[in-house]
N, C-alpha and C positions, 0 to 999 in steps of 0.2 A: 443424466438422460438427455435425449434430443427432443427438439420441438416436434419433429415429425411423429413422435410416439403419441402425440395428443390429437392427431388429425382424425381419429375415429369419431370425435365429437362434431356434431353439426352446428350446435349453438354454443358459442363461447363468450363469456363475459369477463373482461379484464378489469380488475378493481385496484385503483391506487389507494394508498392510505388516506385517512381523513386529513383535511388541510394539506393537500398534495403539494410537494415541492417540485422543482424542475426535474430532478432525477426520476421521481415517480411518474411524472407526465411523459418524460422521454422514453422510459422503459416500457410503459404501457403502450405508447404509440408504436414502438418497435414491434411488439407482439401483435398489435392490431394490424399493422401492415403485413406481417407474415401470414396470419391466419386469413385475412381478407384475400391475399393472393392465392390462397388454397380454396377459395370459394365458400368459406365458412360464413355463417351469420354471426357477426362479431360486434360487440359493444365495448367501449372504453368508458368506465364510470368511476365516480368517487361519491362518498356520502359524508355524514357527520353533521355537526351543528351549523357549520359555516360554509358558504360558497367561497370560491377563490377570490381573494381580495387584493393581494399584493400586485403592484403595478407591473413588475417585470413578468410575473406569471400570466397576468391577463394579456400582456403584449405577446408572450410566447404562444398562448392559445390562439390569439387572433392572427398573428403574422405567419405562423406555421400551419394554420388551419387544422388544429388538433380536434378530432371529433369527440371530445370528452363531454360526458353528460353528468349532471348532478342528480343523485338519487336521494329523495327526501327520506326522513326517518320513517315516515309511514310506508313509503314504497319499499323500504329496505326489509320490511316484515314479510313481503311476498316471496316465496321460494322461486328460484331461477331454474329454468330448464337448461340442461346440458352441463357444461364445465364452467366453473368459476376459477379464475386465476388471480391470485393476489400478487401484486408486484411492488417491490421495494418495501415489503412488509410481510408479515406472516399471519395467516388466517387464525383468528381467535386471539390475537394480540390486542393490547389496550389501545393502540393507535389506529385501529381500523374497525369500521362498523361490521358487525357479524352478519354477513349474508349467507344464505343457504342455497345449495345447488345439488345436482345429481353427483357431481364429482368436484374435487378441489385440488388445484396445483399451486405451488408456491415458488416464486422466483425472487430471491432477495440477496442482499450483501451484508446484512447485520448478523449478529450472533444468533446461533440456532436456539430457538426457544422450545420447539418440538419438531423432531425430524418428520418431514412430510412424506407421504407415500408417493406423491408425484411432485416433480419440480427439482430445482437446484438452489442451494444456498451456499454462497461463497463469501465468508466474512473477511477474506483477505483483500478484496477488491475495494477501490475507492468509491465506486459508484455501481448501482444496479444496472445503469446504462451499459457499462462495460460487459457485464454478464450477458445481457441481451445481445449486444454486438457480437460477442463470441459465439453464442448459440445460433444467431443468424448466419454467420460465416460458415459454421459447421454444416448448415443446410444448403450452402451455396446461394443464399439469397442475395440479390444484387442491391446492396445498400447504396452504392454510388449513384444509382439512377434516380434517387430521391434526395435532393439536397435538403429538403425540409426535415427528413428523417436524420440525415447526417448532422444538421445543425442542432436538432433536438438532443441527440445523443451527446454531442460535444458539450452543449450547455448544461446537460445533466451532470456530466463529469466535472465541468468547470465549477458549478456551484457546490457540489458535494465534496470537493477537495479544496474549498476556500481559494478559488481562482488558481487552481493547480499548485498552490504552495504546500498542500498536504498530499501530493501525488507521490506514491512510492512503489506501487505494484507495476511490474513491467507490462502487464496486459493493459492497464490503464494508459500507460505511455504509448503503447502500440496503437490503441484506438485513437488517441488524440492526434497522432501523426497520420493515420490512415483515412480519416473521414473527410469528405467533401463538405465544406461549410460555407454558409453565407456570412462572411465576416462582418458585414454591415449590420446584420440583425443581432449578432453577438454583441457588438458595440452598443446597439440600442438597448438590449436587455440589461447589459452590465451597467449602463448609466441611468437605469431606472430602478435601481436595486434598493435604495434606502429612502425611507420616508422621514418626515419631520419628527414623527414619534420615535423612530429608531435613533435619530440624532440625539433626542432627549435621553433615551436609554443609555447611549454611550457616555454622555456627560455624567449622568448619575453614577454609572458603574465606576468611572475613573476616580470619583471622590470616595469610594467605598472599598478601597484596596486594603489588603493585609500584606505586610512586608517582613521578610526574614533577614535580619541584619547579618547573621553569621554566614549565610550562603547567598545573600544578595538576590533573592527572588521575590516576586510578588504574585499574589493570587487574588482574582476578582470573580465574584458571582454576579452575572448580569441578569436582568429581567428577561423573560421569554422574548426571543427575537430571531430574525433570520441568522443562520449560522455564520454567514459571511461577516456579520457585524462583529462577531467574536474576534475574527482576524484583524479587523480594523482597530479594535480596542487594544489588542495585543501588540500590533505594530507601533501604536502610539506609546504604550507603556515602555517599550524597549528604548525609546528616545530619552528616557530619564537616566541620568548618569549613574545613579546608584543601583539600577536594576539591570542585572545581567541575564536573567531568565525569567519567564513568567508563564502563567496559565490563566486563561479566562474561560469560564464555563457558564452554561445556563441549562435550565430544565427544558426538555421536550417531552411529548406525551409518553414515550416509551423509555426514557432514560435521561442522559446528560450528554450534550455535545461540548467539546472543549477544544481550545486552540492553544498551541504552545509556541513560544519563541525563545531563541537563544542567540546571543551575540558574542559568545566566547567559544574557543575551540575545544575546551574541555567538556562541553555539553552538546551532544548531538540531539537536536530537537526531536527527530524521528524516533530515536531510541528512548528518549524521555517520555514521549507520548505512549509508546508501547508499554513502558514501565507503569505509567499511571493507569492504564486500562488492563493490566495483566489479570487474567482469570475472570474479569467481569466485563470485558468489552474488546475493542480493537483500536489500535492507533498506529500512526506512522506519518511519513512525509519526507521533508528534506532536512538537510543538516541544520539550517537556521529556522525553518518554519515547518510546523507539523500540527496535527490535530487528531481527534479521535472521538470515540463514542463509548459511553458506559451504559450497559443494559440495566434498566430499572429493577427488574426482577432478580437479576444476579446480584446487584448491589444490595438490595434489601435482604436477600438471602444470606449474604456474607457479612454485612454491616447493618444489622437491623436497628441499632440505637445510635449510630454515628451520623451527625449531620454532614452534608457534603462539603461545606467550607473546611471543616476539621479534617475530612478525608483528604482533600487535595493538599492542604497545608502539611499534614503528617506524611503523606506519600512523597511529596517533594523533598522534605527533610530526610526521609528514609533513602531516597535516591542518592543524595549527596553523601550520606553516611556509608553507602554501600560499596565504594570503590577507592582504590589507591591509584595514584598517577605515576607513570614511569616514562621518563624522557630518555630514550635509548642512548643518546650521545653523552649523557651524564650518568647513566646507570652503571653501578658497580655490581656485577653478578657475583654470587658467592657459590662457586662449584661445589664446595664442601657440603652444602645443604641442598644439593640437587643430584639427581641420578643421571647416568649417561645412557643415551639411546642412539640407535642407528635407524635411518629411514628405510622402511620396507620397500620391496620392489613390486608395488601394486600398479598395474597398468592404468594409465590415464590417457585422455585425448590431447592432441596437440595440433595446432594449425600454424604453418609458416605463411605469414600474411602476404608476402609479396608474390605468392603463387595464386592468391585469390584476387587481389586488387593491385593496381600499379603503385610503385614506390611514390611517396609523396601524397597519397590519398588520405585526407582527414577522415577518421572513422569514429563511430560511437559503438562500443560493445555494450550490449544490454544484458543484464543478468538479474536474478532475484535480489542480489546484494546491491544493485544500483548500476549506474552507467559509468563506463570508462571512456574518456576521450583521448584518442591516440592518433598517431600519424604512421602510416605504413612505411617501413624502410627494410633494407636487406637483412637487418638484424632481428626484426620483431617476430617472436613466437608467442602464441596464445596457448596456455595450458588450461584444459577443461577437466576439473576434478570429478570425482565419482558422484557428487551431489549437484553437479552443474555449476559449481563455483569456478570463477575464471581469474587467471592471473597472467599478466604479461611477463615475458622473459626475453632477455637479450641472447644472441646466438652463443656467446662464450659461456654464459651461465647455463643455457640449455644443454649444450654439448658436454659440459662438465657434470651436470646433474642427472641427465636422462640418456637412455639408449633407445633408439627407434626400433620397433618391432614390426615384423612382416605380418600384420594382422589387420582385419577390417574393423573399423570403429562401429560398434553397435549400441553403445550405451545411451545415446541421445534420446531414443524413444521412451526411455523409462523416467526421464526427468520431469519434475513438476513444471518447470519452465525451461524451454530449450533456448540457450543464449543465442542472440542474433548480433549481426554486425551491420551497421548502416553506413553507407557511403554518403558523407555529408556534402559532397559536391553535386551528385545527381539524385540523391534521395532514395536510391535503391536500398532495400533491406534484404540481407542474406542470412540464411540459417547457418550458424557457425559449425554445427556438427556435421553438415553435409560435406565439409571440406577437411574433416579431422582424420588424422592418422592415429596410431597407437604408439605410446612410448612407456617406459618404466624407469623409475629411479635407478641410478647405478649403485646405490648403497654407499656412496662416498660422503653423504651428508650425515654428520654426527653432531648431536646436540646434548647440552645439559638441560634438564627439564624438571619441573616440580608441579604437583597438582595445586591449583589455587583453592584456598579456603575462603577467600572473599573476592569481590570483583576487582578488576584492574583495567586501566586504560593505558595502552602503550602507544606512545608516539615514536615510531621507528625512525632510524637514521635517514631513511629515504623519504619519509613523509612527516613533516613536522606540523602540518596543519590538521590532519585527520588521524584519529586514533583507532587502534584495534581494541575491541572490547572482549575481555575475558570474564566469564562468570564462574562462581564456585563450581569445582568439578572439572573445569577446563585446565589446560596446561600452559604454563609460561615456559618458553623455550629460548635457549641462547646457543648459537652455533659455537662449537668448541674452538674453531679457528678464528673466531671474531666475537669477543664477548660484548660488543656493542650492537651485534645483529640480534636484536631481541624481538620476539613476536609471540602471538597467542595461537594455540591450536585447540579447537573445540574437543570436548571429551570423546565423542564418538569417533571423530576422524583420527585423533591421537591413538586410540586403542587399536585401530587396524592399519595405521600408517607407520608407527614406530615400534621397534623392539628394544627392550632394555639390554644393555651390554653388561653381562655378569663379569665381575672382576674377582 
């Protein structure tokens, strides 16, 4: 839904969760600014047993002039007139005092506990601030005119993604790059983030680790603390020579926050974080640093008798047990145990990049799968798949594998995230699909393939540092004309991209 759909309410109360963090304050302030600009009578509030105490949050409220009010437990019993909006939390959840009003809307980025009749919940985002930024932009609201608002949204994302180390959604990245920010205030907030008590928490946590000698990982449960402290403990752990990956977690009112680190190429921290939170939360980040959240009610529903230290230790061991490793340059494919397939002629998008930007331009191509840093030359083509996935191609490979069609590219409007290309010289961001033509495979690509019965990580001949992940049900493919050209195709794509060759 859009924010404009709520403008029929005259009185609007925006509620952060109890013990609000920077993301809740920033998100609430974004909504406050929007509805105030529409002439509404609007309040930004929080409740609970404690007022804001952390020094960085007190500074945030003071320096950005956030009009946030504390509602006592007694005041919380009085029904509100008009609309109540809970932000960075969900009405009725355990981490927010239950206020009542004529109507309720929810804007959040955590796992859905109960689908609201009004509002938006997007658990794939790193911060609720990003969701509010997106909604403000859809309404044409001038975010750039208020540096305090831009700084608040930026800091909300910064803190909720552990100083951007757990940033993985392209919309989060887009907001980070688009906002006008007072950098001196961000520095002030950042350097007021830890207390002496939190220093003590970190020290105690580090002497209470558990270690798995077989897979060289460590797990630590910390006392309740600011989520950024989890990242600090994780970074320190990874400096120990025997520890190659680690997870540090603690309890929060509605679940568990955790931080993941990896210093080996065989473990993508972002993927590991998603594995740890699978079906009970959300996780992601970067290759070396990531994090996530586990929903308390989902955890207790699925693991009612398992304490959390055992869960994270068991889940980490399951992760390492779940995959095989393939290094393409050393891999010996066995065609006798694979079937032969030919690639279908399904139209896809393509962009010849030197028609968009000058040769020599350094660019960042942003997709749901992550960022690609490239340089434009006469040979560079970008292929856009049916789900928005992006892959670069040289001219010789493109002309051998694809035929250009005389059609207009229309698929971009259906994608969850439309890939963009950023000119790193002047900062311009262009929508890649605006420049796309249509092409189709020539059918000359023939592969041997087999369905995977367990996970696999493939280090291709062209990229020895990052792997392709295949899950059970996906397909391992090897080009018939080059048995060292090994890659993974997900099950859905394989089904409509390849046809079996009957012999």
